[in-house]
N, CA, C, O and CB atoms as a CASP TS submission, in Angstrom:
PFRMAT TS
TARGET T0000
AUTHOR 0000-0000-0000
METHOD Language model
MODEL 1
PARENT N/A
ATOM      1  N   MET     1       0.872  -1.162  -0.022  1.00  0.00           N
ATOM      2  CA  MET     1       0.033  -0.006   0.002  1.00  0.00           C
ATOM      3  C   MET     1       0.843   1.249  -0.053  1.00  0.00           C
ATOM      4  O   MET     1       1.737   1.415   0.776  1.00  0.00           O
ATOM      5  CB  MET     1      -0.826  -0.012   1.204  1.00  0.00           C
ATOM      6  N   SER     2       0.606   2.096  -0.921  1.00  0.00           N
ATOM      7  CA  SER     2       1.433   3.317  -1.002  1.00  0.00           C
ATOM      8  C   SER     2       1.111   4.306   0.188  1.00  0.00           C
ATOM      9  O   SER     2       0.098   4.178   0.876  1.00  0.00           O
ATOM     10  CB  SER     2       1.184   4.033  -2.395  1.00  0.00           C
ATOM     11  N   VAL     3       2.006   5.256   0.369  1.00  0.00           N
ATOM     12  CA  VAL     3       1.864   6.241   1.489  1.00  0.00           C
ATOM     13  C   VAL     3       0.613   7.098   1.152  1.00  0.00           C
ATOM     14  O   VAL     3      -0.142   7.446   2.060  1.00  0.00           O
ATOM     15  CB  VAL     3       3.213   7.181   1.661  1.00  0.00           C
ATOM     16  N   GLY     4       0.395   7.428  -0.083  1.00  0.00           N
ATOM     17  CA  GLY     4      -0.740   8.240  -0.458  1.00  0.00           C
ATOM     18  C   GLY     4      -2.098   7.532  -0.203  1.00  0.00           C
ATOM     19  O   GLY     4      -3.063   8.135   0.267  1.00  0.00           O
ATOM     20  N   LYS     5      -2.116   6.251  -0.530  1.00  0.00           N
ATOM     21  CA  LYS     5      -3.354   5.493  -0.293  1.00  0.00           C
ATOM     22  C   LYS     5      -3.640   5.396   1.196  1.00  0.00           C
ATOM     23  O   LYS     5      -4.776   5.599   1.626  1.00  0.00           O
ATOM     24  CB  LYS     5      -3.258   4.079  -0.908  1.00  0.00           C
ATOM     25  N   ALA     6      -2.613   5.085   1.992  1.00  0.00           N
ATOM     26  CA  ALA     6      -2.756   4.975   3.426  1.00  0.00           C
ATOM     27  C   ALA     6      -3.227   6.330   4.050  1.00  0.00           C
ATOM     28  O   ALA     6      -4.080   6.381   4.936  1.00  0.00           O
ATOM     29  CB  ALA     6      -1.411   4.520   4.046  1.00  0.00           C
ATOM     30  N   PHE     7      -2.645   7.347   3.554  1.00  0.00           N
ATOM     31  CA  PHE     7      -3.038   8.684   4.046  1.00  0.00           C
ATOM     32  C   PHE     7      -4.450   8.989   3.684  1.00  0.00           C
ATOM     33  O   PHE     7      -5.174   9.559   4.500  1.00  0.00           O
ATOM     34  CB  PHE     7      -2.129   9.766   3.491  1.00  0.00           C
ATOM     35  N   GLY     8      -4.890   8.633   2.481  1.00  0.00           N
ATOM     36  CA  GLY     8      -6.300   8.795   2.094  1.00  0.00           C
ATOM     37  C   GLY     8      -7.220   8.016   2.950  1.00  0.00           C
ATOM     38  O   GLY     8      -8.268   8.513   3.362  1.00  0.00           O
ATOM     39  N   TRP     9      -6.846   6.780   3.234  1.00  0.00           N
ATOM     40  CA  TRP     9      -7.722   5.899   4.129  1.00  0.00           C
ATOM     41  C   TRP     9      -7.808   6.551   5.486  1.00  0.00           C
ATOM     42  O   TRP     9      -8.866   6.559   6.115  1.00  0.00           O
ATOM     43  CB  TRP     9      -7.136   4.398   4.280  1.00  0.00           C
ATOM     44  N   MET    10      -6.674   7.109   5.948  1.00  0.00           N
ATOM     45  CA  MET    10      -6.678   7.708   7.321  1.00  0.00           C
ATOM     46  C   MET    10      -7.597   8.933   7.349  1.00  0.00           C
ATOM     47  O   MET    10      -8.396   9.081   8.273  1.00  0.00           O
ATOM     48  CB  MET    10      -5.212   8.121   7.768  1.00  0.00           C
ATOM     49  N   LEU    11      -7.492   9.825   6.331  1.00  0.00           N
ATOM     50  CA  LEU    11      -8.350  11.002   6.284  1.00  0.00           C
ATOM     51  C   LEU    11      -9.791  10.632   6.120  1.00  0.00           C
ATOM     52  O   LEU    11     -10.668  11.267   6.705  1.00  0.00           O
ATOM     53  CB  LEU    11      -7.937  11.914   5.174  1.00  0.00           C
ATOM     54  N   GLY    12     -10.058   9.600   5.322  1.00  0.00           N
ATOM     55  CA  GLY    12     -11.408   9.211   5.093  1.00  0.00           C
ATOM     56  C   GLY    12     -12.047   8.626   6.380  1.00  0.00           C
ATOM     57  O   GLY    12     -13.217   8.865   6.676  1.00  0.00           O
ATOM     58  N   GLY    13     -11.258   7.878   7.104  1.00  0.00           N
ATOM     59  CA  GLY    13     -11.766   7.315   8.371  1.00  0.00           C
ATOM     60  C   GLY    13     -11.978   8.393   9.416  1.00  0.00           C
ATOM     61  O   GLY    13     -12.942   8.328  10.178  1.00  0.00           O
ATOM     62  N   LEU    14     -11.080   9.404   9.470  1.00  0.00           N
ATOM     63  CA  LEU    14     -11.232  10.500  10.353  1.00  0.00           C
ATOM     64  C   LEU    14     -12.510  11.335  10.046  1.00  0.00           C
ATOM     65  O   LEU    14     -13.275  11.743  10.920  1.00  0.00           O
ATOM     66  CB  LEU    14     -10.002  11.355  10.278  1.00  0.00           C
ATOM     67  N   LEU    15     -12.650  11.535   8.774  1.00  0.00           N
ATOM     68  CA  LEU    15     -13.886  12.343   8.385  1.00  0.00           C
ATOM     69  C   LEU    15     -15.193  11.539   8.752  1.00  0.00           C
ATOM     70  O   LEU    15     -16.171  12.094   9.253  1.00  0.00           O
ATOM     71  CB  LEU    15     -13.872  12.675   6.771  1.00  0.00           C
ATOM     72  N   LEU    16     -15.139  10.252   8.481  1.00  0.00           N
ATOM     73  CA  LEU    16     -16.287   9.432   8.816  1.00  0.00           C
ATOM     74  C   LEU    16     -16.537   9.424  10.329  1.00  0.00           C
ATOM     75  O   LEU    16     -17.694   9.491  10.746  1.00  0.00           O
ATOM     76  CB  LEU    16     -16.081   8.005   8.303  1.00  0.00           C
ATOM     77  N   GLY    17     -15.538   9.349  11.128  1.00  0.00           N
ATOM     78  CA  GLY    17     -15.694   9.474  12.578  1.00  0.00           C
ATOM     79  C   GLY    17     -16.238  10.785  13.021  1.00  0.00           C
ATOM     80  O   GLY    17     -17.071  10.831  13.926  1.00  0.00           O
ATOM     81  N   VAL    18     -15.800  11.864  12.416  1.00  0.00           N
ATOM     82  CA  VAL    18     -16.318  13.203  12.849  1.00  0.00           C
ATOM     83  C   VAL    18     -17.748  13.285  12.433  1.00  0.00           C
ATOM     84  O   VAL    18     -18.557  13.748  13.236  1.00  0.00           O
ATOM     85  CB  VAL    18     -15.495  14.406  12.228  1.00  0.00           C
ATOM     86  N   LEU    19     -18.136  12.881  11.262  1.00  0.00           N
ATOM     87  CA  LEU    19     -19.564  12.905  10.847  1.00  0.00           C
ATOM     88  C   LEU    19     -20.439  12.061  11.692  1.00  0.00           C
ATOM     89  O   LEU    19     -21.578  12.433  11.974  1.00  0.00           O
ATOM     90  CB  LEU    19     -19.710  12.461   9.441  1.00  0.00           C
ATOM     91  N   ALA    20     -19.919  10.875  12.127  1.00  0.00           N
ATOM     92  CA  ALA    20     -20.693   9.960  12.960  1.00  0.00           C
ATOM     93  C   ALA    20     -20.855  10.621  14.323  1.00  0.00           C
ATOM     94  O   ALA    20     -21.911  10.458  14.935  1.00  0.00           O
ATOM     95  CB  ALA    20     -19.996   8.548  13.080  1.00  0.00           C
ATOM     96  N   GLY    21     -19.898  11.338  14.821  1.00  0.00           N
ATOM     97  CA  GLY    21     -19.995  12.009  16.096  1.00  0.00           C
ATOM     98  C   GLY    21     -21.056  13.161  16.035  1.00  0.00           C
ATOM     99  O   GLY    21     -21.848  13.334  16.961  1.00  0.00           O
ATOM    100  N   PHE    22     -21.043  13.894  14.981  1.00  0.00           N
ATOM    101  CA  PHE    22     -22.087  14.961  14.801  1.00  0.00           C
ATOM    102  C   PHE    22     -23.455  14.393  14.773  1.00  0.00           C
ATOM    103  O   PHE    22     -24.393  14.872  15.409  1.00  0.00           O
ATOM    104  CB  PHE    22     -21.864  15.748  13.517  1.00  0.00           C
ATOM    105  N   ALA    23     -23.529  13.310  13.977  1.00  0.00           N
ATOM    106  CA  ALA    23     -24.922  12.677  13.892  1.00  0.00           C
ATOM    107  C   ALA    23     -25.362  12.156  15.219  1.00  0.00           C
ATOM    108  O   ALA    23     -26.522  12.286  15.611  1.00  0.00           O
ATOM    109  CB  ALA    23     -24.960  11.500  12.866  1.00  0.00           C
ATOM    110  N   GLY    24     -24.421  11.564  15.909  1.00  0.00           N
ATOM    111  CA  GLY    24     -24.802  11.020  17.291  1.00  0.00           C
ATOM    112  C   GLY    24     -25.270  12.159  18.211  1.00  0.00           C
ATOM    113  O   GLY    24     -26.214  11.992  18.983  1.00  0.00           O
ATOM    114  N   GLU    25     -24.614  13.294  18.122  1.00  0.00           N
ATOM    115  CA  GLU    25     -25.061  14.431  19.003  1.00  0.00           C
ATOM    116  C   GLU    25     -26.364  14.966  18.608  1.00  0.00           C
ATOM    117  O   GLU    25     -27.159  15.355  19.464  1.00  0.00           O
ATOM    118  CB  GLU    25     -24.073  15.559  18.992  1.00  0.00           C
ATOM    119  N   LEU    26     -26.645  15.010  17.261  1.00  0.00           N
ATOM    120  CA  LEU    26     -27.913  15.563  16.759  1.00  0.00           C
ATOM    121  C   LEU    26     -29.046  14.647  17.136  1.00  0.00           C
ATOM    122  O   LEU    26     -30.126  15.134  17.468  1.00  0.00           O
ATOM    123  CB  LEU    26     -27.875  15.763  15.227  1.00  0.00           C
ATOM    124  N   PHE    27     -28.859  13.363  17.103  1.00  0.00           N
ATOM    125  CA  PHE    27     -30.009  12.454  17.248  1.00  0.00           C
ATOM    126  C   PHE    27     -30.005  11.881  18.650  1.00  0.00           C
ATOM    127  O   PHE    27     -30.785  10.965  18.909  1.00  0.00           O
ATOM    128  CB  PHE    27     -29.969  11.308  16.187  1.00  0.00           C
ATOM    129  N   ARG    28     -29.173  12.362  19.583  1.00  0.00           N
ATOM    130  CA  ARG    28     -29.203  11.883  20.950  1.00  0.00           C
ATOM    131  C   ARG    28     -30.451  12.387  21.599  1.00  0.00           C
ATOM    132  O   ARG    28     -30.808  13.560  21.483  1.00  0.00           O
ATOM    133  CB  ARG    28     -27.963  12.323  21.734  1.00  0.00           C
ATOM    134  N   ARG    29     -31.147  11.445  22.318  1.00  0.00           N
ATOM    135  CA  ARG    29     -32.362  11.866  23.047  1.00  0.00           C
ATOM    136  C   ARG    29     -31.969  12.644  24.266  1.00  0.00           C
ATOM    137  O   ARG    29     -31.074  12.242  25.009  1.00  0.00           O
ATOM    138  CB  ARG    29     -33.233  10.653  23.450  1.00  0.00           C
ATOM    139  N   GLN    30     -32.643  13.776  24.484  1.00  0.00           N
ATOM    140  CA  GLN    30     -32.366  14.582  25.634  1.00  0.00           C
ATOM    141  C   GLN    30     -33.606  14.569  26.512  1.00  0.00           C
ATOM    142  O   GLN    30     -34.716  14.495  25.986  1.00  0.00           O
ATOM    143  CB  GLN    30     -31.959  16.021  25.233  1.00  0.00           C
ATOM    144  N   PRO    31     -33.462  14.636  27.809  1.00  0.00           N
ATOM    145  CA  PRO    31     -34.637  14.671  28.720  1.00  0.00           C
ATOM    146  C   PRO    31     -35.432  15.911  28.473  1.00  0.00           C
ATOM    147  O   PRO    31     -34.854  16.943  28.132  1.00  0.00           O
ATOM    148  CB  PRO    31     -34.211  14.613  30.203  1.00  0.00           C
ATOM    149  N   ALA    32     -36.755  15.863  28.631  1.00  0.00           N
ATOM    150  CA  ALA    32     -37.666  16.993  28.405  1.00  0.00           C
ATOM    151  C   ALA    32     -37.294  18.178  29.251  1.00  0.00           C
ATOM    152  O   ALA    32     -37.495  19.319  28.836  1.00  0.00           O
ATOM    153  CB  ALA    32     -39.097  16.595  28.694  1.00  0.00           C
ATOM    154  N   ALA    33     -36.755  17.939  30.431  1.00  0.00           N
ATOM    155  CA  ALA    33     -36.460  19.104  31.271  1.00  0.00           C
ATOM    156  C   ALA    33     -35.278  19.907  30.749  1.00  0.00           C
ATOM    157  O   ALA    33     -35.178  21.110  30.994  1.00  0.00           O
ATOM    158  CB  ALA    33     -36.184  18.663  32.696  1.00  0.00           C
ATOM    159  N   LYS    34     -34.390  19.243  30.033  1.00  0.00           N
ATOM    160  CA  LYS    34     -33.215  19.864  29.504  1.00  0.00           C
ATOM    161  C   LYS    34     -33.619  20.676  28.271  1.00  0.00           C
ATOM    162  O   LYS    34     -33.053  21.751  28.076  1.00  0.00           O
ATOM    163  CB  LYS    34     -32.134  18.810  29.168  1.00  0.00           C
ATOM    164  N   VAL    35     -34.517  20.256  27.462  1.00  0.00           N
ATOM    165  CA  VAL    35     -34.925  20.962  26.301  1.00  0.00           C
ATOM    166  C   VAL    35     -35.611  22.286  26.660  1.00  0.00           C
ATOM    167  O   VAL    35     -35.358  23.296  26.003  1.00  0.00           O
ATOM    168  CB  VAL    35     -35.830  20.098  25.479  1.00  0.00           C
ATOM    169  N   GLN    36     -36.409  22.305  27.612  1.00  0.00           N
ATOM    170  CA  GLN    36     -37.177  23.544  27.961  1.00  0.00           C
ATOM    171  C   GLN    36     -36.445  24.437  29.008  1.00  0.00           C
ATOM    172  O   GLN    36     -37.002  25.437  29.461  1.00  0.00           O
ATOM    173  CB  GLN    36     -38.582  23.148  28.522  1.00  0.00           C
ATOM    174  N   GLN    37     -35.240  24.080  29.370  1.00  0.00           N
ATOM    175  CA  GLN    37     -34.599  24.762  30.388  1.00  0.00           C
ATOM    176  C   GLN    37     -34.187  26.199  29.941  1.00  0.00           C
ATOM    177  O   GLN    37     -33.589  26.348  28.876  1.00  0.00           O
ATOM    178  CB  GLN    37     -33.429  23.961  30.835  1.00  0.00           C
ATOM    179  N   ARG    38     -34.484  27.204  30.702  1.00  0.00           N
ATOM    180  CA  ARG    38     -34.125  28.590  30.434  1.00  0.00           C
ATOM    181  C   ARG    38     -33.421  29.157  31.731  1.00  0.00           C
ATOM    182  O   ARG    38     -33.550  28.639  32.840  1.00  0.00           O
ATOM    183  CB  ARG    38     -35.437  29.450  30.032  1.00  0.00           C
ATOM    184  N   TYR    39     -32.709  30.208  31.482  1.00  0.00           N
ATOM    185  CA  TYR    39     -32.022  30.787  32.599  1.00  0.00           C
ATOM    186  C   TYR    39     -33.003  31.486  33.485  1.00  0.00           C
ATOM    187  O   TYR    39     -33.884  32.186  32.986  1.00  0.00           O
ATOM    188  CB  TYR    39     -30.944  31.732  32.144  1.00  0.00           C
ATOM    189  N   VAL    40     -32.893  31.330  34.757  1.00  0.00           N
ATOM    190  CA  VAL    40     -33.784  32.000  35.764  1.00  0.00           C
ATOM    191  C   VAL    40     -32.811  32.705  36.667  1.00  0.00           C
ATOM    192  O   VAL    40     -31.867  32.116  37.195  1.00  0.00           O
ATOM    193  CB  VAL    40     -34.756  30.959  36.594  1.00  0.00           C
ATOM    194  N   ALA    41     -33.080  34.046  36.839  1.00  0.00           N
ATOM    195  CA  ALA    41     -32.266  34.849  37.738  1.00  0.00           C
ATOM    196  C   ALA    41     -32.368  34.334  39.148  1.00  0.00           C
ATOM    197  O   ALA    41     -33.413  33.831  39.561  1.00  0.00           O
ATOM    198  CB  ALA    41     -32.678  36.306  37.683  1.00  0.00           C
ATOM    199  N   PRO    42     -31.297  34.455  39.880  1.00  0.00           N
ATOM    200  CA  PRO    42     -31.390  34.059  41.299  1.00  0.00           C
ATOM    201  C   PRO    42     -32.399  34.902  42.078  1.00  0.00           C
ATOM    202  O   PRO    42     -32.704  36.036  41.710  1.00  0.00           O
ATOM    203  CB  PRO    42     -30.021  34.170  41.962  1.00  0.00           C
ATOM    204  N   GLU    43     -32.897  34.329  43.141  1.00  0.00           N
ATOM    205  CA  GLU    43     -33.963  35.056  43.920  1.00  0.00           C
ATOM    206  C   GLU    43     -33.444  36.391  44.448  1.00  0.00           C
ATOM    207  O   GLU    43     -34.196  37.365  44.504  1.00  0.00           O
ATOM    208  CB  GLU    43     -34.468  34.183  45.127  1.00  0.00           C
ATOM    209  N   ALA    44     -32.124  36.451  44.850  1.00  0.00           N
ATOM    210  CA  ALA    44     -31.607  37.721  45.372  1.00  0.00           C
ATOM    211  C   ALA    44     -31.659  38.878  44.393  1.00  0.00           C
ATOM    212  O   ALA    44     -31.715  40.028  44.826  1.00  0.00           O
ATOM    213  CB  ALA    44     -30.209  37.537  45.810  1.00  0.00           C
ATOM    214  N   ALA    45     -31.643  38.629  43.114  1.00  0.00           N
ATOM    215  CA  ALA    45     -31.691  39.701  42.144  1.00  0.00           C
ATOM    216  C   ALA    45     -33.056  40.350  42.102  1.00  0.00           C
ATOM    217  O   ALA    45     -33.152  41.478  41.618  1.00  0.00           O
ATOM    218  CB  ALA    45     -31.320  39.188  40.782  1.00  0.00           C
ATOM    219  N   ARG    46     -34.097  39.732  42.564  1.00  0.00           N
ATOM    220  CA  ARG    46     -35.461  40.243  42.484  1.00  0.00           C
ATOM    221  C   ARG    46     -35.882  40.897  43.754  1.00  0.00           C
ATOM    222  O   ARG    46     -36.968  41.476  43.792  1.00  0.00           O
ATOM    223  CB  ARG    46     -36.416  39.151  42.147  1.00  0.00           C
ATOM    224  N   THR    47     -35.112  40.848  44.782  1.00  0.00           N
ATOM    225  CA  THR    47     -35.492  41.498  46.100  1.00  0.00           C
ATOM    226  C   THR    47     -35.160  42.964  46.095  1.00  0.00           C
ATOM    227  O   THR    47     -34.304  43.437  45.348  1.00  0.00           O
ATOM    228  CB  THR    47     -34.759  40.821  47.302  1.00  0.00           C
ATOM    229  N   ALA    48     -35.861  43.667  46.949  1.00  0.00           N
ATOM    230  CA  ALA    48     -35.623  45.159  47.055  1.00  0.00           C
ATOM    231  C   ALA    48     -34.346  45.495  47.762  1.00  0.00           C
ATOM    232  O   ALA    48     -33.788  46.575  47.570  1.00  0.00           O
ATOM    233  CB  ALA    48     -36.771  45.843  47.796  1.00  0.00           C
ATOM    234  N   ASP    49     -33.865  44.561  48.599  1.00  0.00           N
ATOM    235  CA  ASP    49     -32.624  44.940  49.366  1.00  0.00           C
ATOM    236  C   ASP    49     -31.357  44.366  48.650  1.00  0.00           C
ATOM    237  O   ASP    49     -30.300  44.262  49.273  1.00  0.00           O
ATOM    238  CB  ASP    49     -32.702  44.382  50.884  1.00  0.00           C
ATOM    239  N   ALA    50     -31.458  44.024  47.444  1.00  0.00           N
ATOM    240  CA  ALA    50     -30.290  43.524  46.714  1.00  0.00           C
ATOM    241  C   ALA    50     -29.371  44.725  46.485  1.00  0.00           C
ATOM    242  O   ALA    50     -29.833  45.861  46.376  1.00  0.00           O
ATOM    243  CB  ALA    50     -30.701  42.827  45.340  1.00  0.00           C
ATOM    244  N   ARG    51     -28.005  44.446  46.409  1.00  0.00           N
ATOM    245  CA  ARG    51     -27.058  45.507  46.252  1.00  0.00           C
ATOM    246  C   ARG    51     -27.311  46.217  44.880  1.00  0.00           C
ATOM    247  O   ARG    51     -27.547  45.577  43.855  1.00  0.00           O
ATOM    248  CB  ARG    51     -25.599  44.944  46.357  1.00  0.00           C
ATOM    249  N   LYS    52     -27.248  47.531  44.928  1.00  0.00           N
ATOM    250  CA  LYS    52     -27.353  48.257  43.699  1.00  0.00           C
ATOM    251  C   LYS    52     -25.984  48.228  42.944  1.00  0.00           C
ATOM    252  O   LYS    52     -24.941  48.052  43.574  1.00  0.00           O
ATOM    253  CB  LYS    52     -27.812  49.713  43.986  1.00  0.00           C
ATOM    254  N   PRO    53     -25.996  48.391  41.675  1.00  0.00           N
ATOM    255  CA  PRO    53     -24.670  48.473  40.975  1.00  0.00           C
ATOM    256  C   PRO    53     -23.928  49.709  41.300  1.00  0.00           C
ATOM    257  O   PRO    53     -24.516  50.767  41.523  1.00  0.00           O
ATOM    258  CB  PRO    53     -24.838  48.406  39.482  1.00  0.00           C
ATOM    259  N   ALA    54     -22.564  49.580  41.332  1.00  0.00           N
ATOM    260  CA  ALA    54     -21.710  50.683  41.638  1.00  0.00           C
ATOM    261  C   ALA    54     -21.858  51.818  40.588  1.00  0.00           C
ATOM    262  O   ALA    54     -22.091  51.538  39.412  1.00  0.00           O
ATOM    263  CB  ALA    54     -20.266  50.200  41.721  1.00  0.00           C
ATOM    264  N   PRO    55     -21.724  53.081  41.008  1.00  0.00           N
ATOM    265  CA  PRO    55     -21.839  54.159  39.990  1.00  0.00           C
ATOM    266  C   PRO    55     -20.622  54.118  39.025  1.00  0.00           C
ATOM    267  O   PRO    55     -19.537  53.653  39.375  1.00  0.00           O
ATOM    268  CB  PRO    55     -21.932  55.580  40.695  1.00  0.00           C
ATOM    269  N   ALA    56     -20.855  54.612  37.835  1.00  0.00           N
ATOM    270  CA  ALA    56     -19.728  54.618  36.836  1.00  0.00           C
ATOM    271  C   ALA    56     -18.696  55.653  37.371  1.00  0.00           C
ATOM    272  O   ALA    56     -19.025  56.679  37.967  1.00  0.00           O
ATOM    273  CB  ALA    56     -20.250  55.013  35.303  1.00  0.00           C
ATOM    274  N   PRO    57     -17.439  55.291  37.103  1.00  0.00           N
ATOM    275  CA  PRO    57     -16.367  56.249  37.531  1.00  0.00           C
ATOM    276  C   PRO    57     -16.350  57.477  36.664  1.00  0.00           C
ATOM    277  O   PRO    57     -16.689  57.417  35.483  1.00  0.00           O
ATOM    278  CB  PRO    57     -14.977  55.583  37.485  1.00  0.00           C
ATOM    279  N   ALA    58     -15.952  58.604  37.251  1.00  0.00           N
ATOM    280  CA  ALA    58     -15.875  59.840  36.559  1.00  0.00           C
ATOM    281  C   ALA    58     -14.841  59.759  35.501  1.00  0.00           C
ATOM    282  O   ALA    58     -13.852  59.050  35.688  1.00  0.00           O
ATOM    283  CB  ALA    58     -15.596  60.955  37.486  1.00  0.00           C
ATOM    284  N   PRO    59     -14.996  60.446  34.376  1.00  0.00           N
ATOM    285  CA  PRO    59     -13.933  60.427  33.322  1.00  0.00           C
ATOM    286  C   PRO    59     -12.689  61.056  33.840  1.00  0.00           C
ATOM    287  O   PRO    59     -12.749  62.016  34.607  1.00  0.00           O
ATOM    288  CB  PRO    59     -14.381  61.162  32.040  1.00  0.00           C
ATOM    289  N   ALA    60     -11.504  60.515  33.423  1.00  0.00           N
ATOM    290  CA  ALA    60     -10.255  61.068  33.837  1.00  0.00           C
ATOM    291  C   ALA    60      -9.973  62.443  33.270  1.00  0.00           C
ATOM    292  O   ALA    60     -10.244  62.731  32.105  1.00  0.00           O
ATOM    293  CB  ALA    60      -9.185  60.158  33.469  1.00  0.00           C
ATOM    294  N   ALA    61      -9.406  63.305  34.151  1.00  0.00           N
ATOM    295  CA  ALA    61      -9.119  64.631  33.667  1.00  0.00           C
ATOM    296  C   ALA    61      -7.678  64.670  33.050  1.00  0.00           C
ATOM    297  O   ALA    61      -6.762  63.982  33.501  1.00  0.00           O
ATOM    298  CB  ALA    61      -9.270  65.666  34.834  1.00  0.00           C
ATOM    299  N   ARG    62      -7.543  65.507  32.008  1.00  0.00           N
ATOM    300  CA  ARG    62      -6.162  65.536  31.376  1.00  0.00           C
ATOM    301  C   ARG    62      -5.368  66.668  31.866  1.00  0.00           C
ATOM    302  O   ARG    62      -4.220  66.842  31.455  1.00  0.00           O
ATOM    303  CB  ARG    62      -6.232  65.628  29.854  1.00  0.00           C
TER
END
């Protein structure tokens, strides 16, 4: 087997493995809770006594 043919088989196998990995990720079953999951802010961010953001610093004088 020539070096070029071996290299071609290696690249073909690598490409086939990458495509199989992508297909596996696309068709993997995910739990229903994971599909509908959205970010929910922590409870502390919604309370009145949460820390206010720091004021913006004054621009530097030249």
